[in-house]
C-alpha positions in Angstrom: 41.5 18.9 -36.9 42.0 21.5 -34.1 45.3 22.9 -33.2 46.3 24.5 -29.9 49.0 27.2 -30.1 50.9 27.3 -26.8 54.3 27.3 -25.2 54.3 24.6 -22.5 55.1 20.9 -23.2 52.2 18.6 -23.5 52.9 16.4 -20.5 52.7 19.4 -18.2 48.9 19.3 -18.4 49.0 16.0 -16.6 50.4 15.0 -13.2 54.1 15.7 -12.8 54.4 12.2 -11.2 53.4 10.6 -14.5 56.3 9.2 -16.5 56.7 10.3 -20.1 55.7 7.0 -21.5 52.4 6.9 -19.6 51.8 10.6 -20.5 52.3 9.9 -24.2 49.9 7.0 -24.1 47.3 9.1 -22.3 47.8 11.9 -24.8 47.2 9.5 -27.7 43.9 8.6 -26.1 43.1 12.2 -25.5 43.8 13.1 -29.1 41.8 10.2 -30.5 38.7 11.0 -28.4 38.7 14.8 -28.9 40.0 15.1 -32.4 42.6 17.8 -31.3 46.1 18.3 -32.6 48.1 19.8 -29.7 51.6 21.2 -29.8 51.9 22.9 -26.4 49.8 24.7 -23.8 50.1 28.2 -22.3 49.8 28.3 -18.5 46.9 30.5 -17.2 47.2 29.6 -13.6 48.1 26.6 -11.5 46.1 26.2 -8.3 46.9 24.6 -5.0 46.9 20.8 -5.4 43.6 19.2 -4.7 41.8 22.5 -4.1 40.8 23.4 -7.6 41.8 22.4 -11.1 44.8 23.3 -13.2 43.7 26.0 -15.7 45.3 26.9 -19.0 44.6 29.5 -21.6 44.6 28.0 -25.1 43.8 28.9 -28.7 41.7 26.4 -30.6 41.7 26.6 -34.4 38.9 24.9 -36.3 39.1 23.4 -39.8 38.1 26.8 -41.3 41.0 28.5 -39.6 38.9 30.4 -37.1 40.6 30.8 -33.7 38.7 30.3 -30.5 40.0 31.8 -27.3 39.4 29.0 -24.8 40.1 27.8 -21.2 41.4 24.2 -20.7 40.8 22.7 -17.2 42.6 19.6 -16.0 41.8 17.7 -12.8 43.7 14.7 -11.6 43.4 12.1 -8.9 45.7 13.3 -6.1 46.7 12.1 -2.7 45.0 14.4 -0.2 44.3 14.8 3.5 41.6 12.5 5.0 39.5 15.5 5.8 39.4 16.8 2.3 38.7 13.3 0.8 35.7 13.1 3.2 34.4 16.5 2.2 34.8 15.7 -1.5 32.2 12.9 -1.3 29.2 15.2 -0.8 29.8 18.3 -2.9 32.4 20.3 -1.0 35.7 21.3 -2.4 35.8 18.5 -4.9 38.9 17.6 -6.9 37.1 16.1 -9.8 34.1 18.3 -10.7 34.6 19.0 -14.4 31.9 16.5 -15.4 29.5 18.3 -13.2 30.6 21.7 -14.6 30.2 20.5 -18.2 26.7 19.2 -17.5 25.6 22.4 -15.7 27.0 24.6 -18.4 25.0 22.7 -21.0 21.8 23.5 -19.1 22.8 27.1 -18.6 23.7 27.5 -22.3 20.3 26.0 -23.4 18.6 28.6 -21.2 20.4 31.4 -23.1 22.3 32.7 -20.0 25.6 34.4 -20.9 28.3 31.9 -19.8 31.2 29.9 -21.3 30.2 27.4 -24.1 31.4 23.8 -23.4 33.7 22.6 -26.2 34.6 19.1 -25.0 34.8 16.9 -21.9 36.8 13.7 -21.4 37.4 11.5 -18.4 40.3 8.9 -18.4 40.5 5.6 -16.7 42.8 6.9 -14.0 40.3 9.6 -13.0 41.9 12.5 -14.9 39.3 14.9 -16.3 39.9 17.4 -19.2 37.4 20.1 -20.0 37.5 22.9 -22.5 35.2 25.9 -22.7 35.2 29.2 -24.5 36.8 32.2 -22.8 34.4 34.9 -21.6 36.2 38.2 -22.2 35.6 41.2 -19.9 36.3 42.4 -16.4 35.6 40.4 -13.2 33.0 42.3 -11.2 35.1 42.0 -8.1 37.5 44.5 -9.9 34.8 47.0 -10.8 34.8 49.5 -8.0 34.8 53.3 -7.5 36.2 55.6 -8.8 36.3 53.7 -12.1 32.5 52.9 -11.8 30.1 55.7 -10.9 27.4 55.0 -8.3 24.7 55.0 -11.0 26.7 52.6 -13.1 27.3 50.4 -10.1 23.6 50.2 -9.3 22.9 49.1 -12.9 25.6 46.5 -12.6 24.1 45.2 -9.4 20.7 44.9 -11.0 22.1 42.9 -13.9 23.8 40.5 -11.5 20.5 39.9 -9.7 18.8 39.1 -13.0 21.5 36.6 -13.9 21.1 34.7 -10.6 17.3 34.6 -10.9 17.5 33.3 -14.5 20.0 30.6 -13.4 17.8 29.5 -10.4 14.7 29.3 -12.6 16.1 26.9 -15.1 13.9 23.8 -15.6 15.7 20.7 -14.3 15.7 17.2 -15.7 16.2 15.9 -12.2 14.1 16.2 -9.1 16.7 14.9 -6.7 19.5 16.9 -5.0 23.2 16.8 -5.4 25.8 17.4 -8.1 25.3 16.2 -11.7 28.3 14.0 -12.2 27.4 10.3 -12.7 29.3 9.1 -9.6 27.7 11.6 -7.2 25.3 10.4 -4.6 21.7 11.6 -5.1 19.4 12.7 -2.3 15.6 12.7 -2.4 15.2 15.6 -0.1 17.1 18.9 0.3 17.4 18.5 4.1 19.1 15.1 3.6 21.6 16.6 1.1 22.3 19.8 3.0 22.6 18.2 6.4 25.0 15.6 5.0 27.1 18.5 3.7 27.0 20.1 7.2 27.8 16.8 9.0 30.7 16.1 6.7 32.2 19.6 7.1 31.8 19.4 10.9 33.4 16.0 11.0 36.4 17.4 9.2 36.7 20.3 11.7 36.1 18.1 14.7 39.4 16.2 14.0 41.4 19.3 13.1 42.4 20.3 16.6 46.1 19.5 16.1 46.2 21.9 13.1 44.9 24.9 15.1 47.9 25.4 17.5 49.6 27.9 15.1 46.5 29.9 14.5 46.5 33.0 16.7 42.9 33.9 16.1 41.9 30.5 17.6 44.1 30.8 20.6 41.2 30.7 23.0 40.1 27.3 21.5 43.4 25.8 20.4 44.7 25.8 23.9 42.0 23.5 25.0 40.9 20.5 22.9 37.7 20.0 24.9 36.7 23.7 24.1 37.3 23.2 20.4 35.2 20.0 20.3 32.5 21.7 22.4 32.5 24.6 19.9 31.9 22.1 17.0 29.3 20.3 19.1 27.4 23.5 19.7 27.1 24.1 15.9 25.8 20.5 15.5 23.1 21.4 18.1 22.1 24.5 16.1 21.6 22.5 12.9 19.6 19.8 14.8 17.2 22.4 16.3 13.6 21.8 15.1 13.2 25.3 13.9 16.3 25.1 11.7 15.2 21.7 10.3 11.7 23.1 9.6 13.2 26.0 7.6 15.5 23.7 5.6 12.6 21.4 4.7 10.5 24.4 3.6 13.3 25.4 1.2 13.3 22.0 -0.6 12.4 23.1 -4.1 15.0 21.5 -6.5 16.9 24.5 -7.9 19.9 24.7 -10.2 22.6 26.3 -8.1 25.9 27.9 -9.1 27.3 27.1 -5.7 29.9 29.9 -5.7 28.0 32.9 -7.0 30.0 36.0 -6.1 31.7 38.9 -8.0 34.8 36.8 -8.7 32.8 34.5 -10.9 30.9 37.3 -12.7 32.3 38.9 -15.9 31.0 42.3 -17.0 31.2 44.3 -20.3 29.8 47.7 -20.8 26.9 47.9 -23.3 26.2 51.5 -24.1 24.5 52.8 -20.8 24.2 49.4 -19.2 26.1 46.2 -18.6 26.2 42.7 -20.0 27.0 40.2 -17.3 28.2 36.6 -17.7 28.7 33.9 -15.1 31.6 31.4 -15.0 33.1 28.6 -12.9 30.3 26.1 -12.1 32.4 23.4 -10.5 30.6 23.8 -7.1 27.2 23.8 -8.6 24.4 21.3 -8.5 20.8 20.9 -7.4 20.2 22.7 -4.1 17.4 24.4 -2.1 15.5 27.4 -3.5 17.2 30.0 -1.4 20.7 28.5 -1.3 22.5 30.6 -4.0 20.8 33.9 -2.9 21.6 33.3 0.7 25.3 32.6 0.0 25.4 35.8 -2.1 23.9 37.8 0.7 26.2 36.3 3.3 29.2 37.1 1.1 27.9 40.6 0.4 28.1 41.6 4.1 31.0 39.3 4.9 33.9 40.8 6.9 32.0 44.1 7.6 32.4 45.0 11.2 29.3 47.2 11.3 27.2 44.0 10.6 24.8 45.5 8.0 21.5 43.9 7.2 22.1 41.7 4.1 18.8 42.8 2.5 19.5 46.5 2.8 23.1 45.9 1.5 21.8 44.2 -1.6 18.8 46.3 -2.5 19.6 47.0 -6.1 20.7 43.3 -6.6 17.4 42.1 -5.2 15.6 44.5 -7.5 17.0 42.8 -10.5 16.5 39.4 -9.0 12.8 40.0 -8.6 12.5 41.7 -12.0 13.8 38.5 -13.6 11.3 36.3 -11.8 13.3 35.4 -8.7 11.3 34.8 -5.5 12.6 35.8 -2.1 11.5 33.9 1.0 10.2 35.9 3.9 12.7 33.9 6.0 15.7 34.9 3.8 17.7 36.4 6.7 17.4 33.1 8.5 18.6 31.2 5.4 21.5 33.6 5.1 22.6 32.5 8.6 21.9 28.8 8.1 23.5 28.4 4.7 26.1 31.1 5.2 27.4 29.5 8.4 28.0 26.2 6.6 29.8 28.0 3.7 32.3 29.7 6.1 32.7 26.4 8.0 33.5 24.7 4.7 36.0 27.6 3.8 37.6 27.0 7.2 38.3 23.4 6.4 40.3 24.5 3.4 41.9 27.4 5.3 43.2 25.1 7.9 44.4 22.3 5.6 46.1 24.6 3.1 46.9 27.7 5.1 44.9 29.9 2.9 45.1 33.6 4.0 41.4 34.0 4.7 41.1 32.1 8.0 40.5 35.2 10.2 37.6 36.3 8.0 36.1 32.8 8.1 36.3 32.7 11.9 34.8 36.1 12.2 31.9 35.2 9.9 31.3 31.8 11.6 31.0 33.6 15.0 28.7 36.2 13.6 26.3 33.8 11.8 26.4 31.3 14.7 25.2 34.2 16.9 22.4 35.1 14.4 21.1 31.5 14.4 21.1 31.5 18.2 19.2 34.8 18.3 16.3 33.5 16.3 16.3 30.2 18.1 17.0 31.0 21.8 18.1 34.7 21.9 21.5 33.7 23.3 24.9 35.2 22.9 27.9 33.6 21.3 
């Protein structure tokens, strides 16, 4: 039997709308299926409803008395805006992605890549998912900056990050179709079908969000005119419909295991003598994507928000060195993929920014305009 030492009542890990009787019945089922004895749970952080999961820090104790520092994630069925429900169906900001994460982590662990070890996963009849994984100790790479890290140490760290992504993207897959790994997810035979479905869904969400833009100062030039807003969204549709863009997406159609949110906030580092050990966490947005998808999103993030508009390849030279050393291949069209995939990523962020008022909207809008312009330049040499 496993015990969890914590300080929060049991029923708090489930929906606050659930009555105690139902919570008790659900907990009985949970205990029976996982073999855990739980007294209470310590809060780690509670996220915005329907954006991500509720996450708790727990201590698991096995029958030998060994304590395991762990993370418990709980995702429930929630009422949500129509736009988000639509986006959830094709691998956007999904509310119930713990099954997908548990399956991806199993593949990642089998490949020997440093990451959390899955402990258990359970899905209940009402859609609630519960997933436990080992805690990865260390510092998030997003917090490792000068002066605490020397330029030489930082270069070594960047190289190790690149190696991790290459190893992840080179994992052999049991599937040759595209999409997430949860059983209810729709599968796609081609990468272009999957990616363009994601694009279309995101743009459909944005198209109907005009009424939510009136209080956003950075959209004042569009929010004051509904036709301009819809024309803006329509122009992005035209970009993704261009023959050159479709050809590039089709050429990237090698089924590849993707993290889906590979950035410094999801990388944990520990010093190892004169080098670094890097682990990767949080695979909820992962799945089977195109070959250049993860790398392109990394490069788009790496130069995101920088007004001097640096070249993403030059800005990630040491990262790409490690990526290639670990067997990663870089398309000669990588800068175009950065624009194509990066634009979708920031459009998807914008959906969440608008719905939940996340304080990142100005950056998302800036990046959308910048990447939109880049695609226009290699298509038609036009200005935004």
